[in-house]
C-alpha positions as CSV (number, residue, x, y, z in Angstrom):
1,X,-11.1,24.0,7.8
2,X,-14.4,22.5,7.0
3,X,-17.8,24.8,5.4
4,X,-21.3,24.4,7.4
5,X,-24.5,24.9,6.3
6,X,-25.6,27.3,9.2
7,X,-29.2,26.5,8.1
8,X,-28.5,22.9,9.7
9,X,-29.0,24.5,13.1
10,X,-32.3,26.0,12.3
11,X,-33.5,22.6,10.7
12,X,-32.5,20.7,14.2
13,X,-33.9,23.6,16.4
14,X,-37.1,23.1,14.0
15,X,-37.4,19.4,14.8
16,X,-36.8,19.4,18.2
17,X,-39.5,22.4,18.8
18,X,-42.1,20.3,16.8
19,X,-41.6,17.6,19.5
20,X,-41.4,20.0,22.4
21,X,-44.6,21.6,21.5
22,X,-46.7,18.3,21.2
23,X,-49.2,18.0,24.0
24,X,-48.3,15.3,26.5
25,X,-51.4,13.1,25.9
26,X,-51.4,13.4,22.2
27,X,-52.5,10.5,20.2
28,X,-49.8,8.2,18.7
29,X,-50.7,9.1,15.1
30,X,-50.0,13.0,16.2
31,X,-47.0,12.1,17.7
32,X,-45.6,9.8,14.8
33,X,-44.1,12.5,12.6
34,X,-42.7,15.2,15.3
35,X,-40.8,11.9,17.0
36,X,-39.7,10.5,13.8
37,X,-38.0,14.0,12.6
38,X,-36.4,14.5,16.3
39,X,-34.9,11.0,16.6
40,X,-33.3,11.9,12.9
41,X,-32.3,15.1,14.4
42,X,-30.3,13.7,17.4
43,X,-28.9,11.0,14.9
44,X,-27.4,13.6,12.4
45,X,-26.3,15.4,15.8
46,X,-24.3,12.8,17.2
47,X,-22.5,12.0,13.7
48,X,-21.0,15.3,13.7
49,X,-23.7,17.2,11.5
50,X,-23.4,20.1,11.2
51,X,-20.2,19.9,13.8
52,X,-19.0,17.6,16.3
53,X,-20.6,18.2,19.6
54,X,-18.2,18.7,23.0
55,X,-20.2,18.7,26.4
56,X,-23.6,18.2,24.9
57,X,-23.1,14.9,23.4
58,X,-23.9,12.6,26.2
59,X,-27.1,15.0,26.6
60,X,-28.1,13.7,22.8
61,X,-27.3,10.8,23.6
62,X,-29.9,10.9,26.9
63,X,-32.3,12.8,25.0
64,X,-32.1,10.0,21.8
65,X,-32.3,7.1,24.2
66,X,-35.5,8.4,25.9
67,X,-37.3,9.2,22.4
68,X,-36.2,5.3,21.3
69,X,-38.1,3.8,24.4
70,X,-41.0,5.9,23.5
71,X,-40.7,4.7,19.6
72,X,-40.2,1.2,20.3
73,X,-43.5,1.4,22.8
74,X,-45.8,2.5,20.3
75,X,-44.3,2.5,16.8
76,X,-42.7,-1.0,16.6
77,X,-43.8,-4.7,16.9
78,X,-41.7,-8.1,17.8
79,X,-42.6,-10.9,15.7
80,X,-42.8,-14.4,17.0
81,X,-39.0,-14.8,15.9
82,X,-38.2,-11.5,18.4
83,X,-37.3,-9.5,15.4
84,X,-38.7,-5.8,15.9
85,X,-40.0,-3.9,13.0
86,X,-41.7,-0.6,12.6
87,X,-45.3,0.1,12.1
88,X,-47.6,2.7,11.6
89,X,-49.9,3.6,14.6
90,X,-53.3,2.7,14.8
91,X,-55.7,5.8,14.2
92,X,-57.7,4.5,17.2
93,X,-55.3,3.6,19.4
94,X,-55.1,5.2,23.1
95,X,-53.5,8.7,23.9
96,X,-50.1,8.7,25.4
97,X,-49.8,8.9,29.4
98,X,-48.6,12.2,30.4
99,X,-45.2,10.6,31.9
100,X,-44.2,8.9,28.9
101,X,-43.3,12.5,26.7
102,X,-42.3,14.2,30.3
103,X,-38.9,12.1,30.3
104,X,-38.2,13.1,26.6
105,X,-39.0,16.4,27.1
106,X,-37.0,16.7,30.3
107,X,-34.4,15.4,28.4
108,X,-34.6,18.0,25.3
109,X,-34.7,20.8,28.0
110,X,-31.3,19.3,29.8
111,X,-29.9,19.4,25.9
112,X,-30.7,22.5,25.3
113,X,-29.2,23.9,28.4
114,X,-25.9,22.4,27.8
115,X,-25.8,23.4,23.9
116,X,-26.6,26.8,24.4
117,X,-23.3,26.9,26.9
118,X,-21.5,24.5,24.3
119,X,-22.1,27.2,21.3
120,X,-20.9,30.3,23.2
121,X,-17.6,28.9,22.9
122,X,-18.0,27.6,19.3
123,X,-15.5,28.5,16.8
124,X,-18.1,30.1,14.5
125,X,-17.5,33.4,12.5
126,X,-18.4,35.5,9.9
127,X,-16.3,36.2,7.0
128,X,-16.6,39.9,5.4
129,X,-16.7,40.3,1.5
130,X,-12.8,41.9,0.5
131,X,-13.8,44.2,-2.3
132,X,-15.6,42.7,-5.4
133,X,-14.5,39.2,-4.3
134,X,-16.9,36.5,-3.7
135,X,-16.2,34.7,-0.3
136,X,-16.4,31.3,-1.0
137,X,-14.7,31.7,-4.2
138,X,-11.9,33.6,-2.6
139,X,-11.8,31.0,0.0
140,X,-11.9,27.8,-2.1
141,X,-11.3,28.6,-5.8
142,X,-9.2,31.7,-5.9
143,X,-7.2,30.0,-9.1
144,X,-10.3,30.4,-11.3
145,X,-9.7,34.0,-11.3
146,X,-7.4,32.8,-14.4
147,X,-8.4,32.6,-18.2
148,X,-9.4,29.0,-19.4
149,X,-7.4,29.8,-22.3
150,X,-3.9,29.8,-20.6
151,X,-4.9,28.4,-17.3
152,X,-2.9,25.2,-18.8
153,X,0.1,27.0,-18.7
154,X,0.0,28.0,-15.3
155,X,2.3,25.3,-13.1
156,X,0.3,23.6,-10.5
157,X,2.6,24.9,-7.8
158,X,1.2,28.6,-8.7
159,X,-2.4,27.5,-8.6
160,X,-1.9,25.9,-5.2
161,X,-0.3,29.1,-3.9
162,X,-2.8,31.3,-5.4
163,X,-5.4,29.7,-3.6
164,X,-3.5,29.7,-0.4
165,X,-3.1,33.5,-1.1
166,X,-7.2,34.1,-1.7
167,X,-7.9,32.2,1.4
168,X,-5.4,33.9,3.5
169,X,-7.1,37.3,2.5
170,X,-10.5,36.2,2.6
171,X,-9.5,35.4,6.6
172,X,-7.7,38.5,7.0
173,X,-4.4,37.1,7.1
174,X,-2.9,39.8,5.3
175,X,0.9,39.3,5.6
176,X,0.5,35.6,4.7
177,X,-1.8,36.4,1.6
178,X,1.3,38.5,0.5
179,X,3.8,35.7,0.7
180,X,1.8,33.0,-1.1
181,X,1.1,35.5,-3.6
182,X,4.2,36.3,-4.6
183,X,5.3,32.7,-4.3
184,X,2.5,32.0,-7.1
185,X,4.5,34.8,-9.3
186,X,7.6,33.1,-8.8
187,X,6.3,29.6,-9.7
188,X,5.0,31.1,-12.9
189,X,8.5,32.9,-13.3
190,X,10.4,29.6,-13.2
191,X,8.2,28.4,-16.3
192,X,8.7,31.4,-17.9
193,X,12.6,31.7,-17.5
194,X,13.0,28.3,-18.7
195,X,11.0,29.1,-21.8
196,X,12.7,31.9,-23.0
197,X,16.3,30.4,-22.1
198,X,15.9,26.8,-23.0
199,X,16.9,25.5,-20.1
200,X,14.0,22.9,-18.8
201,X,14.3,22.6,-15.1
202,X,16.6,25.6,-14.5
203,X,15.9,27.8,-11.4
204,X,17.8,30.5,-10.1
205,X,18.0,32.0,-6.7
206,X,16.9,35.1,-6.9
207,X,14.4,37.7,-8.8
208,X,16.8,40.1,-9.6
209,X,18.7,36.8,-11.0
210,X,15.8,35.9,-13.5
211,X,15.0,39.3,-14.2
212,X,18.6,40.1,-15.3
213,X,18.5,36.9,-17.5
214,X,15.5,37.6,-19.4
215,X,16.7,40.8,-20.5
216,X,19.7,39.0,-21.9
217,X,17.6,36.5,-23.9
218,X,18.3,36.8,-27.7
219,X,16.4,35.0,-30.4
220,X,12.9,35.3,-31.4
221,X,10.7,35.6,-29.8
222,X,12.2,37.5,-26.5
223,X,10.2,37.8,-23.3
224,X,8.0,41.4,-23.4
225,X,9.9,44.4,-21.9
226,X,6.9,45.3,-20.2
227,X,6.5,42.1,-18.1
228,X,10.0,42.2,-16.8
229,X,9.7,45.8,-15.9
230,X,6.6,44.6,-13.6
231,X,8.2,41.8,-12.4
232,X,11.2,43.8,-11.2
233,X,9.0,46.4,-9.9
234,X,6.9,43.8,-7.8
235,X,10.1,42.4,-6.6
236,X,11.3,45.7,-5.1
237,X,7.9,47.3,-4.1
238,X,6.6,43.6,-2.4
239,X,8.3,40.6,-2.8
240,X,11.9,41.5,-1.1
241,X,10.1,43.5,1.7
242,X,7.6,41.0,2.8
243,X,10.4,38.9,3.4
244,X,11.2,40.6,6.8
245,X,9.6,40.4,9.6
246,X,9.1,43.6,10.9
247,X,7.2,44.4,7.4
248,X,3.1,43.3,7.9
249,X,1.0,44.2,5.4
250,X,-2.5,46.2,5.5
251,X,-5.4,45.0,3.8
252,X,-4.6,47.9,1.0
253,X,-1.2,46.1,0.6
254,X,-2.3,43.0,0.6
255,X,-5.0,43.5,-2.3
256,X,-2.7,45.5,-4.1
257,X,0.1,42.6,-4.2
258,X,-2.9,40.3,-4.9
259,X,-4.2,42.0,-7.8
260,X,-0.4,42.9,-9.1
261,X,0.3,38.9,-8.7
262,X,-2.5,38.1,-10.8
263,X,-1.9,40.1,-13.5
264,X,1.6,39.2,-13.9
265,X,0.8,35.5,-13.5
266,X,-2.2,35.9,-16.4
267,X,1.2,38.1,-18.6
268,X,3.4,35.7,-17.9
269,X,1.1,32.7,-18.9
270,X,-0.1,34.8,-21.9
271,X,3.1,34.9,-23.3
272,X,4.1,31.4,-22.8
273,X,0.9,30.3,-24.7
274,X,1.6,32.6,-27.7
275,X,5.0,31.2,-28.0
276,X,4.5,27.7,-27.7
277,X,1.6,28.4,-30.6
278,X,4.1,29.9,-33.0
279,X,6.5,27.0,-32.5
280,X,8.7,27.6,-29.6
281,X,11.6,30.3,-29.2
282,X,14.4,30.2,-31.7
283,X,17.2,30.4,-29.8
284,X,20.2,33.4,-31.3
285,X,22.5,31.5,-33.6
286,X,25.7,30.7,-31.2
287,X,27.8,28.2,-30.3
288,X,25.7,26.6,-27.1
289,X,22.3,27.9,-29.1
290,X,21.2,25.0,-31.6
291,X,17.6,24.0,-30.4
292,X,14.0,25.6,-30.7
293,X,12.6,25.4,-27.2
294,X,9.0,24.2,-27.3
295,X,8.9,23.9,-31.0
296,X,8.5,21.2,-33.4
297,X,11.0,18.4,-34.0
298,X,11.2,20.0,-37.9
299,X,11.9,23.6,-36.3
300,X,14.4,22.1,-33.9
301,X,16.1,19.9,-36.7
302,X,16.4,22.9,-39.2
303,X,18.0,25.3,-36.2
304,X,20.2,22.6,-35.7
305,X,21.5,22.1,-39.2
306,X,21.9,25.9,-39.5
307,X,23.8,26.2,-36.7
308,X,26.3,23.4,-38.0
309,X,26.6,25.1,-41.4
310,X,27.8,28.4,-39.6
311,X,30.5,26.3,-38.1
312,X,31.5,24.5,-41.6
313,X,34.9,25.9,-42.5
């Protein structure tokens, strides 16, 4: 999918119109600029700008060839070596004969007829605005909603899923938007769980297992109860239901899930940032809890020593 500049169509039409309205017996000086611009417009169309052409492609080729013939006849010259170079028209040159522009304008009319039919079938749509979201940002850069101060603590896979959620919301693919929003939250939930439990790379199968494990974390600091409660509510209200094909999200559903997901991702990322800034998670002293998570080497060593001392007779 690519965004196109719709104004490009206006530009092409304007340049072709200038050539079409040039009188048949114009002087080369009067024809030079309209013909030059129309030739450039035809080349852009043949290059697929603003969109690749279908059935009208051959008509643009025919138009380009007719314009090139007139251009070569009046605005180029061939030197002794046979090389053709451009030249400015002589102000005193004779006017064109009527038949020269006739064939150009005929080719232009044929192109316009075919192009008009082709554009009726072109996949051109208008994407309405969703709430306060600016459509281009929702389509391409939805992840820019996250504050810069914590974006470095949000996993890349979360950001990619969040961009997909925004794009789907913009294009009214509401259930797909909800699915990607839930995936994005889960991507951050994994990092959140790994930090607070001291298990880098560890994952669980379900959100229920994540929230249950997080409620049992001891030490300092611990996950905020409010965040865990909101995760569990999102699990029961949205995440689990949208896994079933019979559930289809409405726009209000999708927008509430999108807003809820954004809030949760920011909340978890902020906690992750705060914990790391404070030196990491100090796990409770227990036989298997002898390290500092995301803390300094000195802190880790102190905790390890403390645990060893606790085991000493």
